[in-house]
C-alpha positions in Angstrom: 0.0 0.0 0.0 2.9 2.3 0.1 4.1 1.4 -3.5 3.3 4.3 -5.8 1.9 3.2 -9.1 2.8 4.7 -12.3 0.2 3.8 -15.1 2.0 3.7 -18.5 -0.3 3.8 -21.6 0.9 2.5 -25.2 2.8 4.2 -27.8 0.8 6.2 -30.4 1.4 5.3 -34.0 3.6 8.6 -34.2 5.6 7.3 -31.3 6.2 3.9 -32.8 7.5 5.7 -36.1 10.0 7.7 -34.3 11.4 4.9 -32.2 11.6 2.5 -35.3 13.5 5.1 -37.3 15.7 6.2 -34.7 16.6 3.1 -32.8 14.8 -0.1 -34.1 15.7 0.2 -37.8 19.6 1.0 -37.2 19.9 -1.8 -34.4 18.3 -4.6 -36.6 20.1 -3.1 -39.8 23.5 -3.6 -37.9 22.5 -7.2 -36.6 21.8 -8.2 -40.2 25.2 -6.7 -41.4 23.6 -4.1 -43.6 24.7 -0.4 -44.1 22.3 2.4 -44.5 22.6 2.6 -48.1 21.9 -0.9 -48.3 18.4 -0.8 -46.7 16.3 2.2 -47.0 12.9 2.1 -45.1 10.7 5.3 -45.8 8.1 6.6 -43.4 5.0 5.3 -45.4 6.6 1.7 -45.2 7.1 2.0 -41.7 3.3 3.2 -41.3 2.0 0.5 -43.3 4.1 -2.2 -41.2 2.9 -0.7 -37.9 -0.9 -0.9 -39.2 -0.9 -3.9 -41.0 1.4 -6.3 -39.2 1.5 -5.4 -35.7 -1.1 -4.7 -32.9 0.5 -4.0 -29.7 0.9 -1.5 -26.9 4.8 -1.4 -27.1 7.4 -2.3 -30.0 8.4 -5.7 -29.7 6.6 -7.3 -32.5 7.5 -4.2 -34.6 11.1 -4.8 -33.9 10.8 -8.6 -34.9 9.2 -7.5 -38.1 11.7 -5.0 -39.0 14.4 -8.0 -38.2 12.7 -10.3 -40.8 12.8 -7.4 -43.4 16.8 -6.8 -42.8 17.5 -10.5 -42.9 15.5 -10.8 -46.4 17.3 -7.8 -47.7 20.7 -9.4 -46.6 19.9 -12.8 -48.3 19.2 -11.0 -51.4 22.5 -8.8 -51.2 24.6 -11.9 -50.6 23.3 -13.8 -53.3 24.3 -11.1 -55.4 20.8 -10.0 -56.6 21.1 -6.4 -55.5 23.6 -4.1 -53.9 21.0 -2.4 -52.0 17.1 -1.9 -51.6 14.3 0.6 -50.8 11.6 -1.2 -49.3 8.0 0.2 -50.3 4.7 -0.6 -48.8 3.7 -3.1 -51.4 6.9 -5.0 -50.9 5.9 -6.0 -47.4 3.6 -8.7 -48.5 6.3 -10.3 -50.5 8.6 -10.2 -47.4 6.5 -10.6 -44.5 3.2 -12.4 -46.1 -0.3 -11.3 -46.3 -1.2 -8.2 -44.1 -2.4 -9.6 -40.7 -4.6 -6.9 -39.5 -7.0 -4.7 -41.5 -8.8 -1.5 -40.9 -12.2 -2.7 -39.8 -13.8 0.7 -40.9 -13.8 -1.0 -44.4 -16.6 -3.2 -42.9 -18.7 -0.4 -41.8 -22.3 -0.4 -43.4 -24.6 2.7 -43.9 -27.7 1.1 -42.3 -29.9 2.0 -39.5 -29.0 0.2 -36.4 -25.2 0.1 -36.7 -23.1 2.6 -34.5 -19.4 2.8 -34.1 -18.1 2.6 -30.5 -14.6 2.9 -29.0 -13.0 0.4 -26.9 -9.8 0.1 -24.9 -7.9 -3.2 -25.1 -4.4 -4.3 -23.5 -3.0 -3.2 -26.9 -4.4 0.1 -27.3 -7.6 1.2 -28.4 -10.0 -0.2 -31.1 -13.3 0.6 -32.8 -16.2 -1.6 -32.1 -19.3 -2.0 -34.2 -22.5 -2.6 -32.7 -25.3 -3.9 -34.7 -28.9 -4.1 -33.8 -31.8 -5.6 -35.9 -35.4 -6.5 -35.0 -37.8 -9.1 -36.0 -41.4 -9.9 -35.3 -41.5 -11.1 -31.6 -42.5 -10.3 -28.1 -40.2 -7.9 -26.9 -37.3 -10.1 -26.1 -33.7 -8.6 -26.2 -31.1 -11.0 -27.6 -27.5 -10.6 -27.0 -24.6 -12.2 -28.9 -20.9 -11.6 -29.7 -19.0 -12.9 -26.5 -20.4 -10.1 -24.2 -19.2 -10.0 -20.6 -21.8 -9.3 -17.6 -21.0 -5.6 -17.7 -21.7 -5.0 -21.2 -24.8 -7.2 -21.1 -25.9 -5.0 -18.3 -25.2 -1.9 -20.3 -27.3 -3.4 -23.1 -30.2 -3.9 -20.8 -30.0 -0.6 -19.4 -29.9 1.0 -22.8 -33.1 -1.1 -23.8 -34.9 0.0 -20.7 -34.0 3.6 -21.5 -35.2 3.4 -25.3 -38.5 1.8 -23.7 -39.0 4.7 -21.1 -38.1 7.4 -23.5 -39.8 6.0 -26.6 -42.1 9.0 -27.2 -39.2 11.4 -27.0 -37.7 9.9 -30.1 -40.9 9.3 -32.0 -40.5 5.6 -31.6 -44.0 3.7 -31.6 -44.3 1.5 -28.5 -45.9 -1.3 -30.7 -42.6 -1.5 -32.6 -40.8 -2.4 -29.5 -43.4 -4.7 -27.9 -44.2 -7.0 -31.1 -40.5 -7.1 -31.9 -37.5 -9.1 -30.8 -34.4 -7.0 -30.8 -31.0 -8.6 -31.4 -27.8 -6.8 -30.5 -24.7 -8.2 -31.9 -20.9 -7.2 -31.8 -19.0 -8.8 -34.5 -15.7 -10.7 -33.9 -17.7 -13.2 -31.6 -14.6 -15.2 -30.9 -13.2 -12.3 -29.0 -14.6 -11.6 -25.3 -15.8 -8.2 -24.8 -16.5 -6.3 -21.6 -16.3 -3.1 -19.9 -18.6 -0.2 -18.9 -18.0 2.0 -21.7 -20.5 1.1 -24.5 -23.7 2.1 -23.2 -24.3 5.1 -25.0 -23.2 3.2 -28.4 -25.7 0.5 -27.6 -28.4 3.3 -26.9 -27.8 5.0 -30.2 -27.7 1.9 -32.1 -31.2 1.0 -30.8 -32.6 4.4 -31.4 -31.2 4.4 -34.8 -32.6 0.8 -35.7 -36.1 2.1 -34.2 -36.4 5.2 -36.0 -34.9 4.1 -39.2 -32.3 7.0 -39.1 -28.6 6.0 -40.0 -25.8 6.9 -37.7 -23.3 9.3 -39.4 -20.5 7.1 -40.7 -17.9 9.5 -39.7 -18.8 9.5 -36.0 -17.5 7.4 -33.1 -18.5 7.5 -29.6 -17.8 6.0 -25.9 -19.6 6.5 -22.6 -21.7 4.7 -20.1 -25.3 5.8 -19.6 -27.6 5.7 -16.5 -31.3 4.9 -16.6 -31.9 8.7 -16.5 -30.1 9.2 -19.7 -26.8 10.7 -18.5 -23.9 9.9 -20.1 -21.0 8.9 -17.5 -17.3 9.1 -17.6 -15.1 6.3 -18.8 -11.2 5.4 -18.9 -8.7 5.0 -21.8 -9.9 8.2 -23.4 -6.2 8.9 -25.3 -6.1 5.2 -26.5 -9.8 5.5 -27.7 -9.3 8.7 -29.6 -6.1 7.5 -31.2 -8.2 4.5 -32.4 -10.8 7.0 -34.0 -8.1 8.7 -35.9 -6.4 5.6 -37.3 -10.0 4.3 -38.4 -10.7 7.7 -40.4 -13.2 8.9 -38.0 -13.7 12.6 -38.2 -15.8 13.3 -35.1 -15.6 11.6 -31.6 -18.5 12.0 -29.0 -17.2 11.9 -25.5 -18.7 12.2 -22.1 -18.3 15.7 -20.8 -17.1 14.7 -17.5 -14.1 13.3 -19.4 -12.9 16.9 -20.2 -10.1 16.6 -17.7 -8.7 13.8 -20.2 -8.4 16.3 -23.2 -4.8 17.3 -22.2 -3.7 13.8 -22.3 -4.6 13.5 -26.1 -1.5 14.0 -28.5 -1.7 17.5 -30.1 -1.8 16.0 -33.7 -5.0 14.0 -32.8 -6.4 17.1 -31.3 -5.8 19.0 -34.7 -7.3 16.3 -36.8 -10.4 15.5 -34.8 -13.5 17.4 -33.8 -14.4 16.6 -30.3 -18.1 17.0 -29.0 -18.8 16.6 -25.3 -22.1 15.1 -24.3 -23.9 15.1 -21.1 -26.9 13.3 -22.1 -28.1 10.5 -24.5 -30.1 13.1 -26.3 -27.0 15.0 -27.1 -25.3 11.8 -28.6 -28.5 11.2 -30.8 -28.7 14.7 -32.0 -25.0 14.6 -33.1 -24.7 11.0 -34.4 -27.8 10.3 -36.3 -28.5 11.6 -39.6 -31.8 13.6 -40.4 -34.6 11.9 -42.0 -36.4 8.8 -41.5 -36.4 5.7 -43.9 -39.6 4.0 -44.5 
């Protein structure tokens, strides 16, 4: 109880780029017996390597991949095939194999009932798609996607909030009572839990029941109360950086997380629009497109 705990967050992509270019590349190049003229790695190649072949808070996997590239080049030079090489992003598949991680934003579909959330993981932030659909039934709530107890409770709270405030969002009570609502979070093999998806779940449900699409350039995080308040959450820096990587332009954050704004790197602050929300109504107003589909 006398030990001071110092929390260390993961590196940003920009941090990894600087670490790689200043330390990791020279070290692995030297280990492979190469000179700076024999192997050139441009910034766009390093960025493609970081995004497509590593997903971690630190740089250990990144250094392993850089070592593999250096050894591959050393073999080609030793065989007399080249006196030096400049590695481009398109060369990575030949050297390291197919890209291991893809940007999930590509799978985003502009349909009512799909909302983009932000999640914290041990290897940094990530985006989280929440999908909701309805079918004829008797008001059941079905949850799938390897959700933990906390996230299941968030979904139930979001459903209760939507039922209680249906009239405020012009949702017919009959469409809730005579439908089964199915909430699914893809990547079903990956366990998901945590108290930060409440507002995303509520927005996905309201989008589904009103027929209004969620803006594709918006992501959000925050827990909700049954009174419709948006509560603060952790991991803001990592979540914001995940939004930036995914091509998101606007991030909805709990108003009570304003204290975390200074932790967000300056380059992320310049590229993103931050909207501070206090109630679920604020999130709905900012996230849902105008109009209603039949």
